[in-house]
Structures are given as structure tokens and as C-alpha cells.
C-alpha distance (Angstrom), angle and dihedral (degrees) to the residues before:
residue distance angle dihedral
M1 . . .
S2 3.80 . .
Q3 3.77 118.7 .
Q4 3.78 118.8 -119.0
K5 3.77 111.9 -112.5
E6 3.78 116.7 -117.7
K7 3.75 115.2 -119.6
T8 3.74 115.3 -107.5
P9 3.81 113.6 -118.3
P10 3.80 112.8 -99.1
T11 3.77 116.7 -100.9
P12 3.83 121.3 -120.3
E13 3.80 87.3 -109.7
E14 3.82 91.4 56.5
I15 3.79 90.6 49.7
L16 3.80 94.0 47.1
S17 3.81 90.7 51.4
L18 3.81 88.4 63.7
L19 3.81 96.3 48.1
Y20 3.76 127.9 80.5
P21 3.82 132.8 -171.3
K22 3.77 117.5 -117.1
N23 3.78 130.8 -172.2
V24 3.79 113.1 -128.1
M25 3.80 129.4 -169.6
C26 3.79 111.4 -144.4
P27 3.83 111.0 -131.4
V28 3.81 90.5 -151.9
C29 3.80 105.9 49.5
E30 3.83 95.8 14.9
R31 3.79 92.2 -132.6
E32 3.79 124.6 132.1
F33 3.78 124.0 -121.6
T34 3.79 137.9 168.9
D35 3.77 121.1 -112.1
F36 3.80 132.2 168.9
G37 3.77 129.1 -113.3
V38 3.80 132.5 -169.5
R39 3.79 123.4 -115.7
T40 3.79 92.1 -128.6
T41 3.80 92.5 174.2
K42 3.79 87.6 68.6
L43 3.80 93.5 51.5
R44 3.77 126.1 89.3
V45 3.79 121.0 -144.2
E46 3.80 106.5 -128.0
K47 3.79 94.5 -173.3
M48 3.78 142.6 -30.7
D49 3.78 124.3 -122.9
S50 3.78 118.1 -130.4
D51 3.83 91.0 -101.6
F52 3.83 91.3 56.3
R53 3.80 96.5 -98.6
K54 3.81 105.0 149.5
R55 3.79 117.1 -144.3
Y56 3.78 120.4 -146.3
Y57 3.76 133.7 177.9
V58 3.82 119.0 -121.7
V59 3.83 100.1 10.2
D60 3.79 132.4 32.4
P61 3.82 106.7 -151.3
N62 3.80 89.3 -153.8
H63 3.81 88.0 70.6
Y64 3.79 87.0 64.6
G65 3.79 95.2 36.0
V66 3.81 98.1 111.3
T67 3.79 124.0 73.9
L68 3.81 110.0 -150.0
C69 3.78 126.0 -172.9
Y70 3.79 106.6 -139.2
H71 3.81 90.8 -157.6
C72 3.80 104.5 54.8
G73 3.81 104.3 10.8
Y74 3.78 97.5 -117.2
A75 3.80 109.8 150.9
A76 3.79 136.5 173.0
I77 3.77 138.9 152.7
H78 3.79 109.0 -85.8
A79 3.80 98.0 -100.3
Y80 3.80 91.8 58.6
F81 3.81 103.9 33.7
E82 3.80 96.3 98.3
R83 3.80 94.8 33.5
I84 3.79 97.5 86.9
A85 3.80 123.6 125.9
E86 3.80 123.4 -134.7
K87 3.80 92.7 -107.4
Q88 3.80 89.4 51.6
Q89 3.80 90.4 50.9
D90 3.79 88.5 56.3
L91 3.81 90.0 52.5
I92 3.82 90.9 53.1
K93 3.80 90.0 51.5
K94 3.80 90.7 48.6
F95 3.80 102.5 42.4
I96 3.83 108.4 18.4
T97 3.80 109.7 32.6
P98 3.85 97.5 54.2
L99 3.82 90.2 55.5
Y100 3.80 97.4 40.6
R101 3.78 118.7 106.6
P102 3.81 111.8 -166.7
Q103 3.79 112.9 -122.0
E104 3.75 133.4 -175.6
Y105 3.79 119.1 -113.5
H106 3.78 118.6 -159.2
V107 3.78 125.5 -151.9
P108 2.92 129.1 -96.7
I109 3.79 82.2 47.4
S110 3.80 119.1 -131.6
V111 3.80 119.6 -121.9
E112 3.81 89.1 -118.5
D113 3.80 90.0 58.1
V114 3.79 90.3 45.6
V115 3.81 90.2 57.1
N116 3.81 90.9 46.0
R117 3.80 90.8 54.1
Y118 3.81 91.8 51.0
D119 3.80 89.3 48.6
Q120 3.81 89.0 52.5
A121 3.80 90.3 50.0
L122 3.80 90.5 51.1
A123 3.81 91.0 48.3
C124 3.79 87.9 54.3
C125 3.81 90.9 48.4
Q126 3.79 87.8 54.8
A127 3.80 93.4 47.4
I128 3.81 95.6 50.8
Y129 3.82 96.7 39.9
A130 3.79 89.9 -118.7
K131 3.78 121.2 -161.0
D132 3.79 117.9 -90.3
S133 3.80 90.9 -111.0
Q134 3.82 91.9 59.6
F135 3.80 90.6 49.6
A136 3.81 90.1 46.5
F137 3.80 97.1 52.4
T138 3.81 91.1 45.2
Y139 3.80 92.8 51.1
L140 3.81 91.5 45.5
K141 3.80 93.2 52.8
K142 3.79 89.7 47.2
A143 3.82 89.4 52.4
W144 3.80 89.1 52.9
V145 3.80 90.1 53.9
Y146 3.80 91.0 52.2
R147 3.82 90.5 49.3
D148 3.80 92.4 74.1
M149 3.81 95.8 42.7
E150 3.79 121.6 94.6
N151 3.81 118.1 -109.5
M152 3.79 92.4 3.1
Q153 3.80 100.2 112.3
D154 3.81 92.7 112.7
Q155 3.81 90.8 52.5
E156 3.81 90.9 47.2
I157 3.80 91.1 52.4
K158 3.81 91.8 47.0
A159 3.82 92.2 52.5
M160 3.81 91.2 43.2
R161 3.80 91.3 51.7
E162 3.80 90.2 53.5
A163 3.81 90.1 48.9
Y164 3.81 90.6 49.9
I165 3.81 93.3 51.2
R166 3.80 93.0 45.9
F167 3.81 93.8 47.1
K168 3.81 90.2 52.0
D169 3.81 90.9 50.5
A170 3.81 91.5 46.2
F171 3.81 90.5 50.6
T172 3.80 91.5 61.9
S173 3.82 100.3 33.6
E174 3.82 106.6 37.4
S175 3.78 136.3 61.9
F176 3.79 121.7 -111.9
P177 2.90 139.4 -72.8
L178 3.81 97.9 56.2
G179 3.76 99.2 -157.0
E180 3.80 99.0 -44.4
M181 3.81 94.9 -29.2
D182 3.77 123.2 112.2
E183 3.80 121.2 -152.8
I184 3.81 96.4 -89.7
T185 3.80 93.5 48.5
A186 3.80 90.1 48.7
K187 3.80 91.2 51.2
Y188 3.79 90.4 51.0
L189 3.82 92.9 49.1
I190 3.80 93.1 47.8
A191 3.80 89.1 49.7
E192 3.80 91.8 49.2
L193 3.79 93.1 49.3
A194 3.80 89.3 48.8
R195 3.80 90.3 52.4
R196 3.81 92.6 48.4
L197 3.80 88.1 52.0
G198 3.80 92.0 50.2
N199 3.83 95.4 -108.9
F200 3.79 93.1 132.5
A201 3.81 98.0 163.6
E202 3.81 90.1 53.2
A203 3.80 90.8 46.3
L204 3.80 90.7 54.1
R205 3.80 91.8 47.0
W206 3.80 93.7 52.8
V207 3.80 97.6 40.7
G208 3.80 94.8 49.6
D209 3.81 94.5 83.5
V210 3.79 91.5 46.7
V211 3.80 94.4 54.7
V212 3.82 93.1 53.3
A213 3.81 97.6 37.0
K214 3.80 116.8 121.6
G215 3.78 126.3 -133.0
I216 3.79 97.9 12.2
P217 3.82 123.5 137.2
S218 3.80 112.8 -79.7
A219 3.82 90.2 -128.3
I220 3.81 91.0 63.2
K221 3.80 92.5 41.3
D222 3.82 92.3 51.7
R223 3.80 92.3 46.7
A224 3.81 90.3 49.2
V225 3.81 92.4 52.3
T226 3.80 90.7 50.0
L227 3.80 91.1 46.5
K228 3.80 91.2 51.5
E229 3.81 92.2 52.8
L230 3.80 92.5 47.4
A231 3.80 91.7 49.1
R232 3.80 91.4 49.4
E233 3.79 89.5 52.7
G234 3.81 92.6 45.9
I235 3.81 95.0 -118.0
M236 3.80 116.0 155.1
S237 3.81 103.1 176.4
């Protein structure tokens, strides 16, 4: 039987062809800066991990998932960047901007810089007392970045554990949807994160409602059934 050829890593030119510059107005310091986005319409999803992490060839949009103001240091994942109240803006100016040292990011962005940008976003979450859901999505995306890095399994698990805890807290303290997740999808994701962390009893508790739910998409139902079997067998990977 012939072996399947491994894909060659994308060249910088291939990556750059799928990026585009965009002008962004910072809601905190009200200064404009240039950031880079990914032409996701030109990407093809090769597969999706069981915790909803989409895998693409050439460019991983998660590497460009944080918007960072190079002037004041305010950073957040895209969905939350403009959703910052006036009192929170004051907290960024008080606790983040005085410590921020502007740095140049090159494109394609290095994985080290990707991690630094997520760390900056999490520091901002801490400074503004962000909701648990914002923390959770930021930690989850950071875990996905670690997943493709060598010798970073411990860091992935640490970020995933934080996401798991924050999603559970958000489930009981916030209104739905959480981001774009309805209640059933959130229960499935919490269950899946619990399973990946080896908390099989918790995984089974959270996924139970998903398996018996009526009128939900078959994709979620099928994933929930698989998750339940894996958790029963004590399989984390």
C-alpha cells in the first residue's frame, strides 16, 4: 500500500497571499493602527477537532486572532475588541498602557509572537474584569495555538483547564448565547474539555443532556454520542 505524502509546509509567500492589512481604530486611545486579517473565504477547512478547533492548510486564523493596539497596548480577541465599556477603557489606561512597550510584529507572525499577543489579551481581560466567557474563549484559542507547537502539551493543558473553568462559570452566571454558542453547544464543549482533561465523570454529567436533546443539529448529536463513549472508556485523546 502506498504511503500518503506529507504536505510541504507553506512558504511565506503563500501565507502572505492570504493576509490583508486592515486599518483599526482603537476604542481606548482612539488612535488608528494597521493590523492583519486572514482571507478565510479562501481557506478550506481540512477537519475540525472535537473541541471545535478548525484546521486549515497554509494559514491558521487563530494566529491572527488577537487585535492589539500598538499605541496603548489594549488587546482582545476579535469578537470582543470593540466591546469595551468606558470604565473598562479607563482601567486599560491605568493598568496596561503605562507598562506597555510598543514592539514590531512581522508577518507572517511567529508562534512566539502569537503567544505574546494572547498573553496581552489575557492581561487586558484581567485589568478590565472581563466576563468569564471572554476569558474562556481567549484561553481556548491560546490552547489551540499550543496544540500545534512542539513540546507544548503542558501549556496547552494549562490553557485548556482555564478555559474549562471559565466556561463552567460563564454557564451559570451569564446569559446565552455565550459568544455564538447556545446552551446545548456550551454543554457539549464543557463536556469535551472535561474529557480532554481527564475529568470523565464531569464529561459524562455535562454531555448527558446533549445526547438526549431534541431538535439539535446532527453534527452536535453525533459528536456528543462519540464523546460519551470515549468518556465511559476513559479515553482523553
